[in-house]
C-alpha positions as CSV (number, residue, x, y, z in Angstrom):
1,X,-23.8,6.3,-19.7
2,X,-23.8,5.5,-23.4
3,X,-24.4,8.2,-26.0
4,X,-24.8,7.4,-29.7
5,X,-25.9,9.6,-32.6
6,X,-26.7,9.2,-36.3
7,X,-26.9,12.0,-38.9
8,X,-29.9,13.2,-41.0
9,X,-29.5,13.4,-44.8
10,X,-30.4,15.5,-47.8
11,X,-31.1,13.6,-51.1
12,X,-30.1,14.9,-54.4
13,X,-31.8,12.4,-56.7
14,X,-33.4,9.0,-56.9
15,X,-35.8,9.3,-54.0
16,X,-38.7,6.9,-54.3
17,X,-36.8,4.3,-56.2
18,X,-35.5,2.9,-52.9
19,X,-39.0,1.5,-52.1
20,X,-39.2,-2.3,-52.6
21,X,-42.3,-2.0,-54.8
22,X,-40.0,-0.3,-57.4
23,X,-36.5,-1.6,-56.9
24,X,-37.5,-5.3,-56.7
25,X,-38.6,-5.0,-60.3
26,X,-36.5,-2.3,-61.9
27,X,-33.6,-1.7,-59.5
28,X,-33.3,1.6,-57.6
29,X,-30.6,4.3,-57.2
30,X,-30.2,7.3,-54.9
31,X,-27.5,9.9,-54.4
32,X,-27.5,11.7,-51.1
33,X,-25.3,13.2,-48.4
34,X,-25.5,13.0,-44.6
35,X,-25.4,16.3,-42.8
36,X,-24.3,17.4,-39.3
37,X,-27.8,17.4,-37.8
38,X,-28.2,14.4,-35.6
39,X,-30.5,12.1,-33.7
40,X,-29.2,11.4,-30.2
41,X,-29.6,8.4,-27.9
42,X,-28.6,8.6,-24.3
43,X,-28.7,5.4,-22.2
44,X,-28.1,5.3,-18.5
45,X,-28.4,2.3,-16.1
46,X,-31.5,1.9,-13.9
47,X,-30.9,-0.1,-10.7
48,X,-34.6,-1.1,-10.5
49,X,-36.5,-3.5,-12.7
50,X,-38.2,-0.8,-14.8
51,X,-37.3,0.4,-18.3
52,X,-38.0,4.1,-18.8
53,X,-38.1,5.9,-22.1
54,X,-38.3,9.7,-22.6
55,X,-38.6,11.6,-25.9
56,X,-37.7,15.3,-25.9
57,X,-39.3,15.8,-29.4
58,X,-42.7,14.3,-28.5
59,X,-42.6,15.3,-24.8
60,X,-43.5,11.7,-24.0
61,X,-42.6,9.2,-21.3
62,X,-43.0,5.4,-21.4
63,X,-42.3,3.1,-18.5
64,X,-42.2,-0.7,-18.8
65,X,-41.9,-3.4,-16.2
66,X,-40.2,-6.8,-17.0
67,X,-43.4,-8.6,-16.1
68,X,-45.4,-7.5,-19.1
69,X,-44.8,-8.0,-22.8
70,X,-43.0,-5.1,-24.6
71,X,-45.1,-4.1,-27.6
72,X,-44.4,-1.4,-30.2
73,X,-47.6,0.5,-30.9
74,X,-48.8,3.9,-29.9
75,X,-46.4,6.5,-28.5
76,X,-42.7,5.9,-29.0
77,X,-43.3,2.8,-31.1
78,X,-39.9,2.9,-32.8
79,X,-37.6,2.8,-29.8
80,X,-39.9,0.2,-28.3
81,X,-39.6,-2.0,-31.4
82,X,-35.7,-1.7,-31.3
83,X,-35.7,-2.6,-27.6
84,X,-37.9,-5.6,-28.4
85,X,-35.5,-6.6,-31.2
86,X,-32.6,-6.7,-28.8
87,X,-34.6,-8.4,-26.2
88,X,-34.1,-5.7,-23.6
89,X,-37.0,-5.3,-21.2
90,X,-35.7,-3.7,-18.0
91,X,-32.7,-2.0,-16.3
92,X,-32.2,1.2,-18.2
93,X,-33.3,4.8,-18.8
94,X,-33.4,5.8,-22.4
95,X,-33.5,9.5,-23.5
96,X,-33.9,10.4,-27.2
97,X,-33.8,13.7,-29.0
98,X,-33.4,15.1,-32.5
99,X,-31.7,18.3,-33.6
100,X,-34.5,19.0,-36.1
101,X,-38.3,18.7,-35.8
102,X,-39.7,15.3,-36.6
103,X,-41.5,14.9,-39.9
104,X,-39.5,17.5,-41.8
105,X,-38.0,15.4,-44.6
106,X,-34.4,15.0,-43.4
107,X,-34.8,11.3,-42.5
108,X,-35.1,11.8,-38.8
109,X,-37.1,8.6,-38.2
110,X,-34.5,6.4,-39.8
111,X,-31.7,8.3,-38.2
112,X,-33.4,7.4,-34.9
113,X,-33.6,3.7,-35.8
114,X,-30.0,3.7,-36.8
115,X,-28.8,5.5,-33.7
116,X,-30.8,3.1,-31.5
117,X,-29.5,0.0,-33.2
118,X,-25.9,1.4,-33.0
119,X,-26.4,2.1,-29.2
120,X,-27.9,-1.3,-28.4
121,X,-25.5,-3.2,-30.5
122,X,-22.7,-1.6,-28.5
123,X,-24.6,-2.1,-25.2
124,X,-25.0,-5.8,-25.8
125,X,-21.5,-6.5,-27.2
126,X,-22.7,-7.3,-30.7
127,X,-20.1,-5.8,-33.1
128,X,-21.8,-4.7,-36.3
129,X,-20.6,-3.0,-39.4
130,X,-22.4,-0.1,-41.0
131,X,-24.2,-2.4,-43.6
132,X,-25.6,-4.6,-40.8
133,X,-26.7,-1.7,-38.7
134,X,-28.5,-0.2,-41.7
135,X,-30.2,-3.5,-42.6
136,X,-31.4,-4.1,-39.0
137,X,-32.8,-0.6,-38.8
138,X,-34.5,-1.1,-42.2
139,X,-36.0,-4.4,-41.1
140,X,-37.3,-2.9,-37.9
141,X,-39.0,0.0,-39.6
142,X,-40.2,-1.8,-42.8
143,X,-40.9,-5.4,-41.7
144,X,-41.5,-5.2,-38.0
145,X,-43.4,-1.9,-37.9
146,X,-44.9,-2.1,-41.4
147,X,-43.8,1.4,-42.4
148,X,-44.3,2.2,-46.2
149,X,-40.8,3.6,-46.6
150,X,-37.6,2.9,-48.5
151,X,-34.0,2.1,-47.4
152,X,-32.0,5.2,-48.4
153,X,-32.4,7.0,-45.1
154,X,-31.1,4.1,-42.9
155,X,-28.0,3.6,-45.1
156,X,-27.3,7.4,-45.2
157,X,-27.5,7.5,-41.4
158,X,-25.4,4.4,-40.9
159,X,-22.6,5.3,-43.4
160,X,-22.4,9.1,-43.4
161,X,-20.8,10.9,-46.3
162,X,-21.9,11.6,-49.9
163,X,-22.9,8.3,-51.5
164,X,-24.5,6.7,-54.5
165,X,-26.7,3.8,-53.3
166,X,-28.1,1.1,-55.5
167,X,-31.0,-1.1,-54.5
168,X,-32.0,-4.5,-55.8
169,X,-33.7,-7.6,-54.5
170,X,-30.2,-9.0,-53.8
171,X,-29.2,-6.1,-51.5
172,X,-27.9,-2.6,-51.2
173,X,-24.6,-1.3,-52.5
174,X,-23.1,1.9,-51.1
175,X,-20.4,3.7,-53.2
176,X,-18.8,7.0,-52.0
177,X,-19.0,9.8,-54.5
178,X,-15.5,11.3,-54.4
179,X,-15.3,15.1,-55.0
180,X,-12.3,17.4,-55.2
181,X,-12.0,19.2,-51.9
182,X,-12.7,22.6,-53.5
183,X,-15.8,21.2,-55.2
184,X,-17.1,19.8,-51.9
185,X,-16.5,23.1,-50.1
186,X,-18.2,25.1,-52.8
187,X,-21.2,22.7,-52.9
188,X,-21.6,23.1,-49.2
189,X,-21.6,26.9,-49.5
190,X,-24.2,26.9,-52.3
191,X,-26.7,24.5,-50.7
192,X,-29.3,26.3,-48.5
193,X,-31.9,24.7,-46.2
194,X,-35.0,26.6,-45.3
195,X,-37.6,25.3,-42.8
196,X,-41.0,25.9,-44.2
197,X,-42.5,26.0,-40.7
198,X,-44.6,22.8,-41.2
199,X,-44.0,19.2,-40.6
200,X,-45.9,16.5,-42.6
201,X,-47.1,13.0,-42.4
202,X,-45.2,11.2,-45.2
203,X,-47.0,7.9,-44.7
204,X,-50.0,8.8,-47.0
205,X,-47.7,10.1,-49.7
206,X,-45.5,7.0,-49.6
207,X,-48.5,4.6,-49.5
208,X,-50.0,6.3,-52.6
209,X,-46.6,6.0,-54.4
210,X,-46.3,2.3,-53.4
211,X,-49.8,1.5,-54.5
212,X,-49.3,3.3,-57.8
213,X,-46.1,1.4,-58.4
214,X,-47.6,-1.9,-57.6
215,X,-50.5,-1.2,-59.9
216,X,-48.0,-0.3,-62.7
217,X,-49.4,3.3,-63.0
218,X,-47.8,4.4,-66.2
219,X,-47.3,8.1,-65.2
220,X,-45.8,7.3,-61.8
221,X,-43.5,4.6,-63.2
222,X,-42.2,6.9,-65.9
223,X,-41.5,9.6,-63.3
224,X,-39.6,7.1,-61.2
225,X,-37.6,5.9,-64.2
226,X,-36.7,9.6,-64.9
227,X,-35.9,10.2,-61.2
228,X,-33.5,7.2,-61.2
229,X,-31.8,8.6,-64.3
230,X,-31.1,11.8,-62.5
231,X,-28.7,9.9,-60.2
232,X,-26.2,9.4,-63.1
233,X,-26.5,13.0,-64.1
234,X,-26.0,14.3,-60.5
235,X,-22.9,12.1,-60.1
236,X,-21.4,13.3,-63.4
237,X,-22.0,17.0,-62.5
238,X,-20.5,16.6,-59.0
239,X,-17.5,14.6,-60.0
240,X,-16.7,16.9,-63.0
241,X,-17.2,20.1,-60.9
242,X,-20.2,21.3,-62.9
243,X,-22.1,22.6,-59.9
244,X,-24.4,24.9,-61.8
245,X,-25.4,22.0,-63.9
246,X,-26.1,20.1,-60.7
247,X,-28.4,22.8,-59.6
248,X,-30.4,22.6,-62.9
249,X,-30.7,18.8,-62.6
250,X,-32.0,19.3,-59.0
251,X,-34.8,21.4,-60.5
252,X,-35.6,18.8,-63.1
253,X,-35.7,16.1,-60.4
254,X,-38.2,18.1,-58.3
255,X,-40.5,18.6,-61.2
256,X,-40.5,14.8,-61.9
257,X,-41.0,14.0,-58.2
258,X,-44.2,16.2,-58.1
259,X,-45.8,13.6,-60.4
260,X,-45.5,10.7,-57.9
261,X,-48.4,11.6,-55.6
262,X,-50.8,14.4,-54.7
263,X,-49.9,17.0,-52.1
264,X,-46.1,16.7,-52.6
265,X,-46.0,20.5,-52.7
266,X,-48.4,23.3,-51.7
267,X,-49.3,26.7,-53.1
268,X,-47.1,28.4,-50.4
269,X,-44.1,26.2,-51.2
270,X,-44.5,26.7,-54.9
271,X,-44.7,30.5,-54.4
272,X,-41.5,30.4,-52.3
273,X,-39.6,28.2,-54.8
274,X,-40.7,30.4,-57.7
275,X,-39.6,33.5,-55.8
276,X,-36.2,31.9,-55.1
277,X,-35.7,30.9,-58.7
278,X,-36.5,34.5,-59.8
279,X,-33.7,35.8,-57.6
280,X,-30.8,33.5,-58.6
281,X,-31.6,30.0,-57.3
282,X,-30.8,27.4,-60.1
283,X,-32.7,24.5,-58.6
284,X,-34.1,22.9,-55.5
285,X,-36.7,20.6,-53.9
286,X,-38.7,19.8,-50.9
287,X,-36.7,17.3,-48.8
288,X,-38.0,13.8,-48.1
289,X,-41.3,12.5,-49.4
290,X,-42.6,16.0,-49.8
291,X,-45.6,17.8,-48.3
292,X,-43.7,20.2,-46.1
293,X,-40.5,20.3,-44.0
294,X,-37.3,21.8,-45.5
295,X,-36.8,23.5,-48.8
296,X,-33.4,22.6,-50.3
297,X,-32.0,25.2,-52.7
298,X,-28.9,25.4,-54.8
299,X,-28.0,29.1,-54.8
300,X,-24.8,30.9,-56.0
301,X,-23.1,32.9,-53.4
302,X,-23.9,36.3,-54.8
303,X,-27.7,35.6,-54.6
304,X,-27.8,34.1,-51.1
305,X,-28.4,37.3,-49.1
306,X,-31.4,38.4,-51.2
307,X,-32.9,34.9,-51.4
308,X,-32.5,34.5,-47.6
309,X,-34.0,37.8,-46.9
310,X,-37.0,37.3,-49.1
311,X,-37.8,33.8,-47.9
312,X,-37.4,34.7,-44.3
313,X,-39.8,37.7,-44.8
314,X,-42.3,35.0,-45.8
315,X,-41.8,33.1,-42.6
316,X,-39.2,30.5,-43.7
317,X,-36.1,30.0,-41.4
318,X,-32.7,29.2,-42.8
319,X,-30.7,26.5,-41.1
320,X,-27.0,26.3,-41.4
321,X,-25.4,22.9,-41.9
322,X,-22.3,21.0,-43.2
323,X,-21.8,17.5,-44.6
324,X,-21.3,14.6,-42.1
325,X,-18.6,12.0,-42.8
326,X,-18.9,9.8,-39.7
327,X,-22.3,8.2,-39.9
328,X,-23.6,6.4,-36.9
329,X,-21.2,6.8,-34.0
330,X,-21.0,6.0,-30.3
331,X,-19.7,9.2,-28.6
332,X,-19.4,7.9,-25.0
333,X,-19.6,4.5,-23.4
334,X,-18.6,4.5,-19.7
335,X,-21.3,2.6,-17.9
336,X,-21.5,-1.0,-16.8
337,X,-24.9,-2.4,-17.9
338,X,-24.4,-6.0,-16.6
339,X,-27.6,-5.8,-14.6
340,X,-29.9,-5.6,-17.7
341,X,-32.9,-7.8,-17.9
342,X,-33.5,-9.6,-21.2
343,X,-36.5,-11.3,-22.6
344,X,-36.3,-15.1,-22.4
345,X,-33.8,-16.4,-25.0
346,X,-32.8,-12.9,-26.1
347,X,-29.4,-12.7,-24.3
348,X,-26.7,-11.7,-26.9
349,X,-24.3,-14.5,-27.6
350,X,-20.8,-13.9,-26.2
351,X,-21.9,-10.9,-24.3
352,X,-20.7,-9.8,-20.9
353,X,-24.3,-8.8,-20.1
354,X,-27.0,-10.9,-18.6
Protein backbone atom coordinates (compact mmCIF):
# COMPACT_ATOMS: atom_id res chain seq x y z
CA UNK A 1 0.00 0.00 0.00
CA UNK A 2 1.09 3.55 -0.78
CA UNK A 3 -0.67 6.55 0.78
CA UNK A 4 0.05 10.14 -0.26
CA UNK A 5 -1.67 13.41 0.54
CA UNK A 6 -1.50 17.08 -0.43
CA UNK A 7 -3.01 20.06 1.42
CA UNK A 8 -5.70 22.52 0.40
CA UNK A 9 -4.98 26.25 0.62
CA UNK A 10 -6.48 29.62 1.44
CA UNK A 11 -5.30 32.62 -0.55
CA UNK A 12 -4.83 36.04 1.02
CA UNK A 13 -4.16 38.10 -2.09
CA UNK A 14 -3.15 38.06 -5.72
CA UNK A 15 -5.57 35.39 -6.91
CA UNK A 16 -6.18 35.70 -10.65
CA UNK A 17 -2.72 37.06 -11.44
CA UNK A 18 -1.43 33.46 -11.58
CA UNK A 19 -3.24 32.87 -14.88
CA UNK A 20 -0.87 32.90 -17.84
CA UNK A 21 -3.05 35.40 -19.72
CA UNK A 22 -2.04 37.92 -17.05
CA UNK A 23 1.38 36.92 -15.72
CA UNK A 24 2.96 36.35 -19.16
CA UNK A 25 2.55 40.07 -19.83
CA UNK A 26 2.55 41.74 -16.42
CA UNK A 27 3.96 39.22 -13.97
CA UNK A 28 1.80 37.79 -11.21
CA UNK A 29 2.05 37.39 -7.45
CA UNK A 30 0.04 35.49 -4.85
CA UNK A 31 0.32 35.07 -1.10
CA UNK A 32 -1.37 32.04 0.42
CA UNK A 33 -1.09 29.37 3.07
CA UNK A 34 -1.66 25.64 2.95
CA UNK A 35 -4.09 24.28 5.55
CA UNK A 36 -4.52 20.90 7.23
CA UNK A 37 -7.36 19.72 5.01
CA UNK A 38 -6.05 17.18 2.55
CA UNK A 39 -6.62 15.23 -0.62
CA UNK A 40 -5.63 11.58 -0.16
CA UNK A 41 -4.42 8.99 -2.65
CA UNK A 42 -4.34 5.31 -1.67
CA UNK A 43 -2.68 2.86 -4.07
CA UNK A 44 -2.77 -0.91 -3.64
CA UNK A 45 -1.43 -3.64 -5.91
CA UNK A 46 -3.79 -5.50 -8.23
CA UNK A 47 -2.60 -8.96 -9.25
CA UNK A 48 -4.73 -9.03 -12.39
CA UNK A 49 -4.33 -6.98 -15.54
CA UNK A 50 -6.91 -4.37 -14.68
CA UNK A 51 -6.53 -0.84 -13.36
CA UNK A 52 -9.32 0.22 -11.02
CA UNK A 53 -10.05 3.73 -9.80
CA UNK A 54 -12.59 4.68 -7.13
CA UNK A 55 -13.51 8.21 -6.01
CA UNK A 56 -15.28 8.64 -2.67
CA UNK A 57 -16.20 12.26 -3.44
CA UNK A 58 -17.93 11.54 -6.73
CA UNK A 59 -19.06 8.00 -5.84
CA UNK A 60 -17.57 6.87 -9.12
CA UNK A 61 -15.69 3.79 -10.28
CA UNK A 62 -13.55 3.41 -13.39
CA UNK A 63 -11.98 0.18 -14.60
CA UNK A 64 -9.41 -0.03 -17.38
CA UNK A 65 -7.82 -2.99 -19.15
CA UNK A 66 -4.31 -2.78 -20.62
CA UNK A 67 -5.62 -3.66 -24.07
CA UNK A 68 -7.33 -0.30 -24.64
CA UNK A 69 -6.01 3.25 -24.70
CA UNK A 70 -6.30 5.19 -21.46
CA UNK A 71 -8.07 8.49 -22.19
CA UNK A 72 -8.81 11.33 -19.78
CA UNK A 73 -12.32 12.53 -20.46
CA UNK A 74 -15.62 12.13 -18.65
CA UNK A 75 -15.66 10.84 -15.09
CA UNK A 76 -12.43 10.96 -13.09
CA UNK A 77 -10.56 12.66 -15.93
CA UNK A 78 -7.81 14.09 -13.69
CA UNK A 79 -6.52 10.84 -12.15
CA UNK A 80 -6.75 9.20 -15.56
CA UNK A 81 -4.65 12.01 -17.07
CA UNK A 82 -2.01 11.55 -14.34
CA UNK A 83 -1.94 7.78 -14.92
CA UNK A 84 -1.49 8.43 -18.63
CA UNK A 85 1.36 10.86 -17.93
CA UNK A 86 3.23 8.20 -15.96
CA UNK A 87 2.37 5.52 -18.52
CA UNK A 88 0.66 3.25 -16.00
CA UNK A 89 -2.16 1.24 -17.56
CA UNK A 90 -2.73 -1.81 -15.31
CA UNK A 91 -1.83 -3.54 -12.09
CA UNK A 92 -3.21 -1.33 -9.35
CA UNK A 93 -6.23 -0.14 -7.42
CA UNK A 94 -6.44 3.59 -6.84
CA UNK A 95 -8.70 5.15 -4.20
CA UNK A 96 -8.98 8.93 -3.90
CA UNK A 97 -10.80 11.12 -1.40
CA UNK A 98 -10.88 14.72 -0.19
CA UNK A 99 -11.52 16.08 3.31
CA UNK A 100 -13.63 18.89 1.86
CA UNK A 101 -16.35 18.85 -0.80
CA UNK A 102 -15.04 19.39 -4.36
CA UNK A 103 -15.59 22.78 -5.96
CA UNK A 104 -15.52 24.79 -2.75
CA UNK A 105 -12.61 27.13 -3.46
CA UNK A 106 -9.87 25.55 -1.39
CA UNK A 107 -7.87 24.25 -4.36
CA UNK A 108 -8.98 20.63 -4.06
CA UNK A 109 -8.56 19.84 -7.76
CA UNK A 110 -4.93 20.92 -7.81
CA UNK A 111 -4.29 19.27 -4.45
CA UNK A 112 -5.56 16.10 -6.12
CA UNK A 113 -3.21 16.57 -9.05
CA UNK A 114 -0.24 17.17 -6.74
CA UNK A 115 -1.06 14.20 -4.48
CA UNK A 116 -1.40 11.93 -7.51
CA UNK A 117 1.88 13.12 -9.02
CA UNK A 118 3.61 12.70 -5.64
CA UNK A 119 2.22 9.17 -5.31
CA UNK A 120 3.14 7.99 -8.80
CA UNK A 121 6.56 9.63 -8.76
CA UNK A 122 7.26 7.57 -5.64
CA UNK A 123 5.66 4.47 -7.11
CA UNK A 124 7.83 4.63 -10.24
CA UNK A 125 11.09 5.54 -8.48
CA UNK A 126 11.31 9.02 -9.99
CA UNK A 127 12.69 11.33 -7.27
CA UNK A 128 11.15 14.79 -7.62
CA UNK A 129 11.49 18.03 -5.73
CA UNK A 130 8.48 20.14 -4.81
CA UNK A 131 9.02 22.50 -7.74
CA UNK A 132 9.00 19.65 -10.25
CA UNK A 133 5.91 18.08 -8.70
CA UNK A 134 4.06 21.41 -8.89
CA UNK A 135 5.12 21.96 -12.52
CA UNK A 136 4.05 18.49 -13.64
CA UNK A 137 0.70 18.87 -11.86
CA UNK A 138 0.23 22.29 -13.50
CA UNK A 139 1.12 20.94 -16.95
CA UNK A 140 -1.34 18.07 -16.59
CA UNK A 141 -4.22 20.33 -15.53
CA UNK A 142 -3.51 23.31 -17.79
CA UNK A 143 -1.82 21.88 -20.90
CA UNK A 144 -2.96 18.26 -21.01
CA UNK A 145 -6.54 18.80 -19.81
CA UNK A 146 -7.03 22.39 -21.02
CA UNK A 147 -8.28 23.73 -17.68
CA UNK A 148 -8.55 27.57 -17.58
CA UNK A 149 -6.77 27.80 -14.24
CA UNK A 150 -3.64 29.33 -12.76
CA UNK A 151 -0.66 27.79 -10.96
CA UNK A 152 -0.95 28.99 -7.38
CA UNK A 153 -2.90 25.97 -6.12
CA UNK A 154 -0.43 23.38 -7.38
CA UNK A 155 2.49 25.22 -5.80
CA UNK A 156 0.65 25.73 -2.51
CA UNK A 157 -0.17 22.02 -2.34
CA UNK A 158 3.34 20.90 -3.27
CA UNK A 159 5.27 23.24 -0.94
CA UNK A 160 2.94 23.69 2.03
CA UNK A 161 3.43 26.61 4.42
CA UNK A 162 2.74 30.32 4.08
CA UNK A 163 4.36 31.59 0.89
CA UNK A 164 4.66 34.46 -1.52
CA UNK A 165 4.68 33.14 -5.07
CA UNK A 166 5.68 35.12 -8.15
CA UNK A 167 4.74 34.08 -11.67
CA UNK A 168 6.48 35.06 -14.90
CA UNK A 169 6.91 33.48 -18.31
CA UNK A 170 10.33 32.31 -17.08
CA UNK A 171 8.90 30.31 -14.18
CA UNK A 172 7.53 30.37 -10.64
CA UNK A 173 9.39 31.47 -7.51
CA UNK A 174 8.25 30.44 -4.02
CA UNK A 175 9.44 32.44 -1.00
CA UNK A 176 8.35 31.55 2.55
CA UNK A 177 6.76 34.40 4.50
CA UNK A 178 8.35 34.13 7.91
CA UNK A 179 6.22 35.23 10.85
CA UNK A 180 6.94 35.46 14.53
CA UNK A 181 5.50 32.36 16.22
CA UNK A 182 3.10 34.50 18.26
CA UNK A 183 1.89 36.27 15.10
CA UNK A 184 1.28 32.99 13.32
CA UNK A 185 -0.63 31.58 16.29
CA UNK A 186 -2.82 34.68 16.55
CA UNK A 187 -3.45 34.71 12.79
CA UNK A 188 -4.61 31.10 12.91
CA UNK A 189 -6.94 31.94 15.80
CA UNK A 190 -8.48 34.91 13.99
CA UNK A 191 -9.12 33.28 10.61
CA UNK A 192 -12.50 31.59 10.33
CA UNK A 193 -13.80 29.39 7.51
CA UNK A 194 -17.51 28.95 6.90
CA UNK A 195 -18.94 26.55 4.35
CA UNK A 196 -21.73 28.35 2.50
CA UNK A 197 -23.45 25.06 1.69
CA UNK A 198 -22.88 25.31 -2.04
CA UNK A 199 -20.13 24.27 -4.40
CA UNK A 200 -19.54 26.07 -7.68
CA UNK A 201 -18.21 25.51 -11.15
CA UNK A 202 -15.27 27.88 -11.36
CA UNK A 203 -14.55 27.15 -15.04
CA UNK A 204 -16.99 29.72 -16.40
CA UNK A 205 -15.69 32.42 -14.03
CA UNK A 206 -12.07 31.71 -14.93
CA UNK A 207 -12.81 31.54 -18.65
CA UNK A 208 -14.49 34.95 -18.44
CA UNK A 209 -11.50 36.38 -16.58
CA UNK A 210 -9.02 34.89 -19.05
CA UNK A 211 -10.98 36.21 -22.03
CA UNK A 212 -11.24 39.68 -20.48
CA UNK A 213 -7.51 39.70 -19.76
CA UNK A 214 -6.59 38.56 -23.27
CA UNK A 215 -8.84 41.25 -24.72
CA UNK A 216 -7.20 43.88 -22.49
CA UNK A 217 -10.44 44.79 -20.73
CA UNK A 218 -9.52 47.99 -18.91
CA UNK A 219 -11.64 47.38 -15.80
CA UNK A 220 -10.54 43.76 -15.34
CA UNK A 221 -6.88 44.60 -15.88
CA UNK A 222 -7.00 47.45 -13.37
CA UNK A 223 -8.64 45.15 -10.82
CA UNK A 224 -5.90 42.55 -11.40
CA UNK A 225 -3.19 45.18 -11.03
CA UNK A 226 -4.76 46.27 -7.73
CA UNK A 227 -5.09 42.67 -6.56
CA UNK A 228 -1.42 42.03 -7.30
CA UNK A 229 -0.53 45.14 -5.29
CA UNK A 230 -2.37 43.65 -2.32
CA UNK A 231 0.33 40.96 -2.03
CA UNK A 232 2.95 43.49 -0.92
CA UNK A 233 0.53 45.00 1.60
CA UNK A 234 -0.45 41.61 3.00
CA UNK A 235 3.18 40.58 3.37
CA UNK A 236 4.04 43.82 5.18
CA UNK A 237 1.08 43.50 7.56
CA UNK A 238 1.90 39.89 8.41
CA UNK A 239 5.63 40.28 8.90
CA UNK A 240 5.18 43.46 10.98
CA UNK A 241 2.47 41.85 13.11
CA UNK A 242 -0.26 44.28 12.01
CA UNK A 243 -2.97 41.64 11.83
CA UNK A 244 -5.93 44.06 12.01
CA UNK A 245 -4.39 45.88 9.07
CA UNK A 246 -4.20 42.52 7.30
CA UNK A 247 -7.93 42.03 7.88
CA UNK A 248 -8.71 45.40 6.31
CA UNK A 249 -6.54 44.61 3.29
CA UNK A 250 -8.42 41.32 2.92
CA UNK A 251 -11.66 43.28 2.59
CA UNK A 252 -10.16 45.61 -0.04
CA UNK A 253 -8.89 42.62 -2.03
CA UNK A 254 -12.37 41.05 -2.01
CA UNK A 255 -13.99 44.22 -3.30
CA UNK A 256 -11.46 44.37 -6.16
CA UNK A 257 -11.88 40.69 -6.96
CA UNK A 258 -15.62 41.13 -7.42
CA UNK A 259 -14.81 43.22 -10.50
CA UNK A 260 -13.15 40.32 -12.35
CA UNK A 261 -16.25 38.44 -13.52
CA UNK A 262 -20.01 38.17 -12.97
CA UNK A 263 -21.36 35.82 -10.31
CA UNK A 264 -18.31 36.00 -8.08
CA UNK A 265 -20.67 36.50 -5.19
CA UNK A 266 -24.40 36.14 -4.57
CA UNK A 267 -27.05 38.09 -2.61
CA UNK A 268 -26.91 35.44 0.12
CA UNK A 269 -23.12 35.57 0.43
CA UNK A 270 -23.21 39.39 0.41
CA UNK A 271 -25.82 39.34 3.18
CA UNK A 272 -23.71 36.97 5.31
CA UNK A 273 -20.54 38.98 4.76
CA UNK A 274 -22.26 42.27 5.63
CA UNK A 275 -23.72 40.72 8.77
CA UNK A 276 -20.29 39.45 9.83
CA UNK A 277 -18.75 42.87 9.23
CA UNK A 278 -21.44 44.49 11.36
CA UNK A 279 -20.52 42.24 14.28
CA UNK A 280 -16.74 42.63 14.39
CA UNK A 281 -15.22 40.99 11.31
CA UNK A 282 -12.61 43.28 9.74
CA UNK A 283 -12.36 41.59 6.35
CA UNK A 284 -12.88 38.45 4.36
CA UNK A 285 -13.51 36.90 0.97
CA UNK A 286 -14.96 33.94 -0.82
CA UNK A 287 -12.16 31.43 -1.33
CA UNK A 288 -11.00 30.41 -4.80
CA UNK A 289 -12.47 31.80 -7.99
CA UNK A 290 -15.70 32.75 -6.21
CA UNK A 291 -19.32 31.85 -6.76
CA UNK A 292 -19.70 29.74 -3.62
CA UNK A 293 -17.71 27.41 -1.40
CA UNK A 294 -16.08 28.78 1.76
CA UNK A 295 -16.27 32.24 3.25
CA UNK A 296 -12.95 33.22 4.84
CA UNK A 297 -13.17 35.84 7.60
CA UNK A 298 -10.65 37.69 9.74
CA UNK A 299 -12.37 38.03 13.10
CA UNK A 300 -10.92 39.20 16.45
CA UNK A 301 -11.38 36.65 19.23
CA UNK A 302 -14.00 38.64 21.17
CA UNK A 303 -16.38 38.66 18.19
CA UNK A 304 -16.02 35.05 17.12
CA UNK A 305 -18.82 33.52 19.18
CA UNK A 306 -21.48 35.98 18.01
CA UNK A 307 -20.31 35.85 14.38
CA UNK A 308 -20.30 32.05 14.42
CA UNK A 309 -23.76 31.89 15.99
CA UNK A 310 -25.32 34.35 13.55
CA UNK A 311 -23.83 32.76 10.44
CA UNK A 312 -24.70 29.24 11.52
CA UNK A 313 -28.28 30.40 12.13
CA UNK A 314 -28.31 31.25 8.42
CA UNK A 315 -27.13 27.79 7.45
CA UNK A 316 -23.38 28.28 7.17
CA UNK A 317 -21.10 25.73 8.85
CA UNK A 318 -17.83 26.69 10.51
CA UNK A 319 -14.86 24.41 9.79
CA UNK A 320 -11.88 24.40 12.13
CA UNK A 321 -8.42 24.28 10.56
CA UNK A 322 -4.73 25.00 11.11
CA UNK A 323 -1.86 25.86 8.78
CA UNK A 324 0.01 23.03 7.06
CA UNK A 325 3.80 23.13 6.79
CA UNK A 326 4.52 19.78 5.11
CA UNK A 327 3.07 20.10 1.64
CA UNK A 328 2.72 17.00 -0.52
CA UNK A 329 3.80 13.96 1.47
CA UNK A 330 3.96 10.18 1.20
CA UNK A 331 2.60 8.83 4.48
CA UNK A 332 3.08 5.12 3.81
CA UNK A 333 4.88 3.03 1.19
CA UNK A 334 5.04 -0.68 2.02
CA UNK A 335 3.96 -2.49 -1.15
CA UNK A 336 5.99 -4.01 -4.00
CA UNK A 337 4.53 -2.77 -7.30
CA UNK A 338 6.98 -4.58 -9.60
CA UNK A 339 4.16 -6.23 -11.54
CA UNK A 340 2.79 -2.93 -12.90
CA UNK A 341 2.02 -2.73 -16.61
CA UNK A 342 3.22 0.38 -18.47
CA UNK A 343 2.27 1.78 -21.82
CA UNK A 344 4.87 1.10 -24.47
CA UNK A 345 7.94 3.27 -23.97
CA UNK A 346 6.65 4.68 -20.68
CA UNK A 347 8.80 2.67 -18.25
CA UNK A 348 10.56 5.05 -15.85
CA UNK A 349 14.30 5.23 -16.32
CA UNK A 350 16.31 3.58 -13.58
CA UNK A 351 13.20 2.15 -11.94
CA UNK A 352 12.92 -1.20 -10.22
CA UNK A 353 9.44 -1.43 -11.74
CA UNK A 354 8.51 -2.92 -15.09
